[in-house]
ZAMARGU-4260 file (C-alpha; in steps of 0.2 Angstrom, whole numbers, plus 5000, padded with zeros to 4 digits):
<rodrens>
0) 5829/5147/6166 | 5838/5135/6155 | 5857/5134/6160 | 5862/5134/6142 | 5853/5150/6139
5) 5861/5158/6154 | 5878/5153/6147 | 5874/5159/6130 | 5869/5176/6137 | 5885/5176/6148
10) 5875/5177/6164 | 5888/5164/6172 | 5901/5178/6169 | 5891/5190/6178 | 5889/5178/6193
15) 5908/5176/6194 | 5911/5195/6194 | 5898/5196/6208 | 5906/5183/6218 | 5922/5193/6218
20) 5913/5206/6229 | 5908/5194/6243 | 5918/5192/6259 | 5913/5175/6264 | 5911/5157/6257
25) 5892/5158/6261 | 5890/5174/6251 | 5901/5167/6237 | 5891/5151/6236 | 5875/5162/6234
30) 5882/5173/6221 | 5888/5158/6210 | 5871/5149/6212 | 5861/5164/6208 | 5846/5161/6197
35) 5833/5173/6190 | 5815/5172/6197 | 5799/5174/6187 | 5789/5179/6202 | 5787/5198/6202
40) 5785/5199/6221 | 5802/5190/6223 | 5810/5201/6210 | 5804/5217/6219 | 5810/5211/6236
45) 5827/5206/6229 | 5829/5223/6220 | 5824/5232/6236 | 5837/5224/6246 | 5850/5228/6233
50) 5844/5246/6232 | 5844/5249/6251 | 5861/5241/6253 | 5868/5253/6240 | 5860/5267/6249
55) 5867/5261/6265 | 5885/5260/6258 | 5882/5278/6251 | 5876/5286/6267 | 5885/5275/6280
60) 5903/5273/6271 | 5910/5268/6288 | 5898/5253/6291 | 5907/5237/6295 | 5898/5220/6293
65) 5914/5209/6295 | 5921/5200/6311 | 5911/5184/6309 | 5917/5167/6303 | 5910/5153/6293
70) 5906/5141/6308 | 5895/5129/6298 | 5907/5114/6302 | 5907/5119/6321 | 5888/5120/6320
75) 5888/5102/6312 | 5899/5096/6326 | 5888/5104/6340 | 5873/5096/6333 | 5882/5079/6336
80) 5886/5084/6354 | 5905/5085/6350 | 5917/5095/6360 | 5924/5111/6351 | 5942/5116/6353
85) 5947/5133/6360 | 5950/5140/6343 | 5933/5134/6337 | 5924/5141/6351 | 5933/5158/6349
90) 5927/5158/6331 | 5909/5155/6337 | 5911/5169/6350 | 5917/5181/6338 | 5902/5177/6326
95) 5890/5180/6340 | 5898/5196/6344 | 5897/5202/6326 | 5879/5196/6324 | 5874/5206/6339
100) 5883/5222/6333 | 5876/5220/6315 | 5858/5217/6322 | 5859/5233/6333 | 5866/5243/6318
105) 5853/5239/6306 | 5838/5238/6318 | 5842/5256/6323 | 5840/5261/6305 | 5825/5250/6301
110) 5814/5265/6296 | 5827/5271/6283 | 5832/5253/6277 | 5816/5242/6281 | 5821/5227/6270
115) 5838/5226/6278 | 5831/5229/6295 | 5819/5215/6293 | 5833/5204/6288 | 5843/5209/6304
120) 5828/5205/6315 | 5833/5186/6313 | 5851/5188/6318 | 5855/5182/6336 | 5859/5193/6350
125) 5866/5182/6365 | 5877/5194/6375 | 5879/5182/6390 | 5885/5167/6380 | 5896/5178/6369
130) 5904/5187/6384 | 5907/5171/6393 | 5916/5163/6378 | 5926/5178/6373 | 5931/5181/6392
135) 5937/5163/6393 | 5946/5161/6377 | 5960/5173/6369 | 5963/5176/6351 | 5973/5161/6344
140) 5963/5149/6355 | 5973/5151/6371 | 5963/5149/6387 | 5963/5165/6398 | 5971/5163/6416
145) 5955/5170/6423 | 5943/5159/6414 | 5940/5151/6431 | 5946/5153/6448 | 5953/5135/6448
150) 5963/5138/6433 | 5970/5154/6439 | 5976/5145/6455 | 5983/5130/6446 | 5993/5141/6434
155) 6000/5151/6449 | 6005/5134/6457 | 6013/5129/6441 | 6023/5145/6439 | 6029/5143/6458
160) 6034/5124/6455 | 6043/5127/6439 | 6053/5141/6447 | 6057/5130/6462 | 6064/5117/6449
165) 6074/5130/6440 | 6081/5137/6456 | 6088/5120/6461 | 6095/5116/6444 | 6103/5134/6443
170) 6112/5129/6459 | 6119/5114/6450 | 6125/5122/6434 | 6133/5137/6444 | 6142/5125/6456
175) 6161/5125/6451 | 6162/5107/6456 | 6148/5102/6444 | 6151/5113/6429 | 6166/5103/6423
180) 6154/5088/6421 | 6141/5098/6411 | 6142/5100/6392 | 6134/5117/6394 | 6128/5127/6409
185) 6110/5127/6404 | 6093/5120/6409 | 6082/5112/6396 | 6067/5102/6394 | 6065/5084/6389
190) 6047/5076/6390 | 6040/5090/6400 | 6054/5088/6413 | 6068/5100/6417 | 6085/5092/6414
195) 6104/5097/6412 | 6116/5091/6398 | 6129/5080/6406 | 6145/5074/6397 | 6144/5055/6394
200) 6160/5051/6403 | 6154/5060/6419 | 6137/5052/6419 | 6140/5044/6436 | 6145/5061/6444
205) 6127/5068/6442 | 6115/5055/6450 | 6098/5056/6442 | 6087/5049/6428 | 6092/5050/6410
210) 6078/5056/6398 | 6087/5058/6382 | 6104/5057/6373 | 6111/5069/6359 | 6113/5063/6341
215) 6132/5061/6343 | 6130/5052/6359 | 6142/5063/6369 | 6129/5071/6379 | 6115/5064/6390
220) 6101/5074/6397 | 6099/5070/6416 | 6086/5074/6428 | 6095/5076/6445 | 6088/5066/6459
225) 6086/5082/6469 | 6073/5089/6457 | 6063/5073/6453 | 6050/5076/6466 | 6048/5095/6461
230) 6047/5089/6442 | 6033/5077/6447 | 6024/5091/6456 | 6025/5101/6440 | 6018/5086/6429
235) 6004/5084/6441 | 5999/5102/6440 | 6000/5102/6421 | 5988/5087/6421 | 5977/5097/6433
240) 5978/5112/6421 | 5973/5101/6406 | 5959/5093/6415 | 5952/5111/6420 | 5954/5117/6402
245) 5944/5102/6397 | 5930/5106/6409 | 5930/5124/6403 | 5929/5118/6385 | 5915/5106/6389
250) 5905/5120/6398 | 5907/5132/6384 | 5903/5119/6370 | 5887/5115/6380 | 5882/5134/6380
255) 5885/5134/6361 | 5875/5118/6358 | 5860/5125/6367 | 5858/5139/6354 | 5864/5129/6339
260) 5848/5131/6329 | 5848/5150/6332 | 5866/5150/6327 | 5863/5140/6311 | 5849/5152/6306
265) 5860/5166/6310 | 5874/5160/6298 | 5861/5159/6284 | 5856/5177/6287 | 5874/5183/6288
270) 5879/5174/6272 | 5863/5182/6264 | 5868/5199/6270 | 5886/5197/6263 | 5878/5192/6246
275) 5866/5208/6247 | 5881/5219/6250 | 5891/5211/6236 | 5876/5215/6224 | 5877/5233/6230
280) 5895/5234/6228 | 5894/5226/6210 | 5880/5239/6206 | 5892/5253/6211 | 5906/5246/6201
285) 5894/5246/6185 | 5886/5262/6189 | 5870/5253/6188 | 5853/5257/6195 | 5836/5248/6198
290) 5825/5249/6183 | 5806/5251/6184 | 5799/5234/6185 | 5781/5229/6178 | 5772/5213/6177
295) 5770/5213/6158 | 5783/5206/6146 | 5790/5223/6140 | 5807/5231/6139 | 5812/5249/6137
300) 5831/5252/6139 | 5839/5270/6140 | 5857/5271/6137 | 5861/5253/6142 | 5879/5247/6143
305) 5884/5229/6142 | 5891/5225/6160 | 5905/5214/6153 | 5912/5226/6140 | 5926/5238/6146
310) 5932/5255/6139 | 5921/5267/6130 | 5905/5257/6127 | 5892/5265/6115 | 5875/5265/6125
315) 5860/5256/6118 | 5842/5262/6117 | 5829/5249/6113 | 5811/5245/6117 | 5800/5230/6114
320) 5783/5224/6119 | 5773/5241/6118 | 5770/5246/6100 | 5778/5230/6093 | 5783/5213/6100
325) 5795/5208/6086 | 5810/5217/6081 | 5821/5213/6066 | 5839/5220/6067 | 5848/5221/6050
330) 5865/5228/6045 | 5883/5223/6041 | 5894/5212/6051 | 5904/5219/6066 | 5890/5231/6068
335) 5885/5227/6086 | 5869/5217/6082 | 5875/5202/6093 | 5880/5213/6107 | 5863/5221/6107
340) 5854/5204/6108 | 5865/5199/6123 | 5863/5216/6131 | 5844/5214/6131 | 5844/5196/6136
345) 5857/5199/6150 | 5847/5214/6157 | 5831/5204/6158 | 5841/5190/6168 | 5850/5202/6179
350) 5834/5211/6183 | 5824/5195/6187 | 5839/5190/6198 | 5838/5205/6209 | 5854/5214/6201
355) 5854/5232/6195 | 5857/5236/6177 | 5869/5249/6170 | 5856/5259/6161 | 5849/5277/6163
360) 5835/5282/6174 | 5818/5278/6166 | 5823/5261/6160 | 5809/5248/6161 | 5810/5229/6162
365) 5795/5218/6163 | 5794/5200/6170 | 5797/5186/6157 | 5791/5169/6160 | 5805/5161/6150
370) 5821/5168/6140 | 5827/5158/6125 | 5843/5162/6115 | 5850/5155/6099 | 5867/5165/6098
375) 5884/5160/6092 | 5892/5146/6083 | 5882/5130/6087 | 5891/5118/6076 | 5892/5101/6085
380) 5906/5090/6079 | 5902/5076/6092 | 5884/5075/6085 | 5890/5077/6067 | 5878/5092/6065
385) 5882/5107/6054 | 5880/5125/6060 | 5863/5126/6051 | 5857/5109/6059 | 5863/5114/6076
390) 5854/5131/6075 | 5838/5123/6069 | 5839/5110/6083 | 5839/5125/6095 | 5825/5134/6086
395) 5814/5119/6085 | 5815/5118/6104 | 5812/5136/6106 | 5796/5135/6094 | 5789/5121/6105
400) 5792/5129/6122 | 5790/5148/6119 | 5773/5156/6122 | 5766/5173/6128 | 5777/5181/6140
405) 5793/5173/6133 | 5808/5182/6126 | 5816/5174/6111 | 5833/5181/6105 | 5839/5173/6088
410) 5856/5179/6080 | 5858/5177/6061 | 5841/5169/6059 | 5840/5158/6043 | 5859/5159/6040
415) 5870/5144/6035 | 5859/5138/6020 | 5852/5144/6004 | 5848/5163/6005 | 5831/5161/5997
420) 5826/5146/6007 | 5834/5153/6023 | 5824/5170/6021 | 5808/5161/6018 | 5811/5150/6033
425) 5815/5165/6044 | 5799/5174/6039 | 5789/5159/6044 | 5797/5157/6061 | 5795/5176/6065
430) 5777/5175/6059 | 5773/5160/6070 | 5781/5168/6086 | 5773/5184/6083 | 5756/5176/6081
435) 5759/5167/6098 | 5762/5184/6107 | 5781/5180/6110 | 5793/5195/6112 | 5806/5192/6098
440) 5822/5200/6093 | 5831/5193/6078 | 5846/5198/6068 | 5848/5194/6050 | 5857/5199/6033
445) 5842/5195/6022 | 5834/5210/6014 | 5817/5201/6012 | 5815/5202/6031 | 5815/5221/6030
450) 5800/5221/6018 | 5792/5208/6029 | 5794/5219/6044 | 5786/5234/6035 | 5771/5224/6029
455) 5766/5217/6046 | 5759/5226/6060 | 5767/5224/6077 | 5784/5220/6068 | 5797/5233/6068
460) 5814/5236/6058 | 5830/5241/6067 | 5848/5243/6062 | 5865/5247/6069 | 5871/5263/6062
465) 5885/5262/6049 | 5896/5277/6044 | 5898/5275/6025 | 5912/5289/6026 | 5923/5280/6038
470) 5917/5262/6033 | 5915/5259/6052 | 5900/5255/6062 | 5895/5267/6075 | 5886/5254/6086
475) 5870/5265/6088 | 5854/5256/6088 | 5841/5264/6076 | 5823/5258/6079 | 5812/5259/6064
480) 5826/5260/6052 | 5831/5244/6042 | 5850/5241/6039 | 5857/5242/6022 | 5871/5231/6016
485) 5881/5246/6009 | 5890/5234/5998 | 5890/5246/5983 | 5896/5261/5993 | 5909/5252/6002
490) 5916/5245/5986 | 5916/5262/5978 | 5926/5270/5992 | 5938/5256/5992 | 5943/5260/5974
495) 5932/5248/5964 | 5929/5256/5946 | 5913/5265/5944 | 5908/5255/5929 | 5910/5239/5938
500) 5899/5245/5952 | 5886/5251/5939 | 5887/5234/5931 | 5884/5225/5947 | 5868/5236/5950
505) 5862/5230/5933 | 5862/5212/5939 | 5849/5217/5952 | 5831/5215/5947 | 5821/5230/5943
510) 5809/5225/5957 | 5824/5224/5970 | 5830/5242/5964 | 5812/5249/5967 | 5811/5241/5984
515) 5828/5248/5988 | 5823/5265/5982 | 5807/5264/5992 | 5816/5259/6008 | 5828/5273/6006
520) 5813/5285/6004 | 5804/5278/6019 | 5820/5280/6029 | 5822/5298/6024 | 5804/5302/6028
525) 5806/5293/6045 | 5821/5302/6049 | 5812/5319/6045 | 5797/5314/6056 | 5809/5309/6070
530) 5818/5325/6069 | 5801/5335/6070 | 5795/5324/6084 | 5811/5328/6094 | 5809/5347/6091
535) 5790/5346/6096 | 5795/5336/6112 | 5808/5349/6116 | 5796/5363/6114 | 5783/5354/6125
540) 5796/5352/6138 | 5801/5370/6137 | 5783/5376/6139 | 5780/5364/6153 | 5795/5371/6162
545) 5788/5389/6159 | 5771/5384/6165 | 5778/5376/6181 | 5789/5391/6184 | 5774/5403/6183
550) 5763/5392/6194 | 5776/5392/6207 | 5779/5410/6206 | 5760/5413/6208 | 5759/5402/6223
555) 5774/5411/6231 | 5766/5428/6228 | 5749/5422/6235 | 5758/5415/6250 | 5768/5432/6252
560) 5752/5442/6250 | 5743/5432/6263 | 5758/5434/6275 | 5758/5453/6272 | 5739/5454/6275
565) 5740/5444/6291 | 5754/5455/6297 | 5744/5471/6293 | 5729/5464/6302 | 5739/5460/6317
570) 5746/5477/6318 | 5729/5485/6315 | 5722/5474/6329 | 5736/5480/6341 | 5734/5498/6336
575) 5715/5497/6339 | 5718/5488/6356 | 5730/5501/6362 | 5719/5515/6356 | 5704/5508/6365
580) 5714/5506/6381 | 5720/5524/6380 | 5702/5530/6377 | 5696/5521/6392 | 5709/5529/6402
585) 5705/5546/6396 | 5686/5543/6400 | 5690/5536/6417 | 5701/5551/6421 | 5687/5563/6415
590) 5674/5555/6426 | 5685/5557/6441 | 5688/5575/6438 | 5670/5580/6434 | 5663/5572/6450
595) 5673/5584/6461 | 5673/5601/6450 | 5662/5615/6447 | 5652/5617/6430 | 5666/5628/6422
600) 5680/5617/6428 | 5669/5602/6421 | 5668/5611/6404 | 5686/5614/6404 | 5690/5595/6408
605) 5678/5589/6394 | 5687/5601/6382 | 5704/5594/6387 | 5698/5576/6385 | 5691/5579/6368
610) 5707/5586/6362 | 5716/5571/6369 | 5704/5559/6360 | 5707/5569/6343 | 5726/5568/6345
615) 5724/5549/6349 | 5713/5547/6333 | 5726/5557/6322 | 5740/5546/6329 | 5731/5530/6326
620) 5725/5534/6308 | 5742/5541/6302 | 5753/5528/6310 | 5752/5515/6296 | 5755/5528/6282
625) 5768/5538/6291 | 5782/5528/6283 | 5775/5531/6266 | 5773/5550/6268 | 5789/5554/6278
630) 5802/5549/6265 | 5810/5557/6251 | 5813/5546/6235 | 5832/5543/6231 | 5839/5554/6217
635) 5851/5541/6210 | 5849/5522/6210 | 5861/5509/6204 | 5861/5490/6203 | 5866/5483/6220
640) 5859/5497/6231 | 5848/5491/6246 | 5831/5499/6246 | 5815/5499/6256 | 5798/5497/6248
645) 5786/5505/6261 | 5770/5499/6252 | 5776/5481/6254 | 5786/5484/6271 | 5800/5474/6263
650) 5819/5477/6259 | 5827/5472/6243 | 5841/5475/6231 | 5841/5485/6215 | 5843/5474/6199
655) 5840/5486/6185 | 5835/5504/6183 | 5824/5508/6168 | 5822/5524/6158 | 5804/5526/6162
660) 5807/5527/6181 | 5803/5509/6183 | 5815/5499/6195 | 5817/5480/6196 | 5820/5475/6214
665) 5825/5458/6221 | 5814/5454/6236 | 5818/5437/6243 | 5815/5425/6230 | 5804/5437/6220
670) 5807/5450/6207 | 5796/5465/6208 | 5795/5481/6197 | 5790/5497/6206 | 5790/5516/6203
675) 5806/5525/6208 | 5796/5537/6219 | 5790/5522/6230 | 5807/5518/6235 | 5819/5524/6249
680) 5838/5520/6251 | 5842/5510/6267 | 5857/5515/6279 | 5864/5503/6291 | 5861/5510/6309
685) 5876/5513/6320 | 5869/5501/6333 | 5870/5487/6320 | 5888/5490/6316 | 5894/5480/6330
690) 5881/5466/6326 | 5888/5465/6308 | 5906/5464/6314 | 5901/5450/6327 | 5891/5441/6313
695) 5906/5442/6301 | 5917/5434/6315 | 5904/5420/6317 | 5903/5417/6298 | 5922/5416/6297
700) 5923/5403/6311 | 5909/5394/6303 | 5918/5392/6287 | 5934/5386/6295 | 5929/5376/6310
705) 5928/5357/6308 | 5915/5345/6316 | 5929/5335/6324 | 5945/5339/6335 | 5960/5327/6334
710) 5969/5327/6350 | 5979/5311/6348 | 5997/5313/6353 | 5994/5328/6365 | 5997/5328/6383
715) 5981/5328/6394 | 5983/5346/6400 | 5987/5352/6382 | 5972/5342/6375 | 5960/5349/6388
720) 5965/5367/6384 | 5963/5364/6366 | 5946/5356/6368 | 5939/5370/6379 | 5944/5383/6365
725) 5936/5371/6352 | 5920/5369/6361 | 5918/5388/6363 | 5921/5390/6344 | 5909/5376/6340
730) 5895/5383/6351 | 5897/5401/6343 | 5895/5394/6326 | 5880/5384/6330 | 5886/5366/6329
735) 5875/5354/6338 | 5886/5339/6338 | 5905/5337/6337 | 5918/5322/6338 | 5933/5323/6350
740) 5946/5311/6343 | 5957/5305/6358 | 5961/5287/6352 | 5961/5271/6362 | 5979/5269/6369
745) 5980/5267/6388 | 5964/5277/6390 | 5972/5291/6400 | 5968/5305/6388 | 5950/5298/6386
750) 5948/5299/6405 | 5955/5317/6406 | 5943/5322/6392 | 5928/5314/6400 | 5932/5323/6417
755) 5933/5340/6409 | 5916/5337/6399 | 5907/5333/6415 | 5899/5349/6420 | 5906/5359/6405
760) 5894/5374/6402 | 5894/5371/6383 | 5890/5352/6384 | 5873/5345/6385 | 5878/5326/6385
765) 5892/5315/6378 | 5895/5297/6374 | 5908/5285/6365 | 5907/5283/6347 | 5897/5269/6339
770) 5900/5258/6323 | 5905/5270/6309 | 5910/5284/6322 | 5926/5278/6328 | 5921/5267/6343
775) 5930/5269/6359 | 5943/5281/6351 | 5930/5295/6349 | 5919/5304/6360 | 5903/5311/6353
780) 5897/5328/6361 | 5880/5336/6360 | 5881/5355/6363 | 5868/5365/6371
</rodrens>
């Protein structure tokens, strides 16, 4: 895209606003250099990473991607085999640690955020190098005593040697004989050597080496001869310490140099990730969303708001490229025509740059090969060009370069010259662009262009609504309605005499008046058609909702019917199985008795067996209808009563009692109408009372209990008691996972908590918190 077009459409301001949300120099550079793409695959990929980053910030508000540094200068020096300082190495170590942490966080969530997960795959994870650097170097660039065994030994010897020197000098300054020779009874350092301040006149009384003299000359700083050897030992040890530190830095720099290429690629990814998160933050600030993106040159904006406008912005509805490819916007000044042009152009650029747009769901933006804009005052004093000449220079360039798939935006087309010639020229330009298939939006004052739009297929009129009552624009875009100058109405409302207004109308030609009347009639007809279309659309939506609702209810009833039939079949199967088993028992018993009895006794046994079979048959047949036959219908019913419907084997609640004995009952998600005679009131059994009371207790706990317990500030014994009670309550209310907040501190409280959790009957397992969960200050417990 042409940089001048980006500036005219204020895309450069959007980039600057975006840059404010970055957290690193790398991210800021990417934001400030952002350019739209014309490749749909690239645009979709950029949009996807912005969308997923916004979802990540929404569902993982505690995620932290900071902690790394811009170490490009360090990488450049490592490539030249240079030795890094301790502070520089510490920055590299922290960057490696942050890279490993961010990579783990995003790859664990790759299924949910695949684009960000793929990005994180390229981050380095070098725990061994990271650990060695950060173990050797402390914050601020200080080398840790335990970086190596040699360094620890040297520093212990330095401390002992310095203590020996100080001890000897302390004896000197405490000596009553020597104190009178000293300016002050203190030990100080000059040139890395311990000295005492001696009065100049007593210089000979303290034998030693003079290392410095005060500004007044009254004091000399003397290293007594008795500590020279001890000071020499300190100096030798300090030199050894410096040499060992140099060796450590050389070793660590070599480790970093060995992975310098991975580190360089990691920096690019971290900078890009910072840029992606900035896009997501900017999207949240604008309340913006990803539009639907198509490969064609088409625009359909729903309630679009210009991102650089503040306050109560009137949303814009505009479409282009479907039913028409050229839009002519007319209307008075200060009506918002230029804002509409810039909004459309800026939204196209933002979309193709991977940014979300502040518009409602359903907005659609296509891919345009080029965007051209001729907006604003283009007068050039340096080139001695008038406003018209400057505009024409831009338009000539647009005409020569624009083609199918381009978007052209022209403000006040044909202005700055004779109105007759300007309008004719404007029509010729629009006709040429339209014939080439260019998507064009132009604003104008010329009434001739309104007729031009009406007379040509694929060209549409539009206007920004103007309230003639208040004489103020409403800034609402009206597609299909040309703008009117409203000059006569405004003049009348401002107090111009009626006869002057009528006289002014006489100066208009008869043809102009006819055209104006025709356009007013067309406008009225169009408004009525739009009103009827909206009513028809609303009726269609209502009928669709009703249809969907009844289809859903039908599906639910069918599913419920199948469920009831399956349940009945299963019960019948069990009844038959039980009856068959009992019949077999009766026959077996009969056979056993017949084999050992007389004929009369056999006859009596057969009779008893037959009676048992009849009883079993009656019991089996009547079991399913017993519930229906053995109940008395309720005498009185009122809304809210719980009832049982035997024929459905379901409980429900009465919603309405009709005059014709029809009762409406809510059964689950369905409403059914049944005869009053088919119902029976339910009563809560006594044995259920205890369960209900227990259930209410559980519900009360579930409403009040939190999924975390804060024990910071408690003693270990107090915290363990509180935690035990909390785990019982959490188990009763059905919580599966809870957080125990004990803080980091000395770690004593955490250790006590972990001891108690081991073997706890309610605990399945536990672990320390991860990123976003509180880290080592929180223990996450999974309950059984």
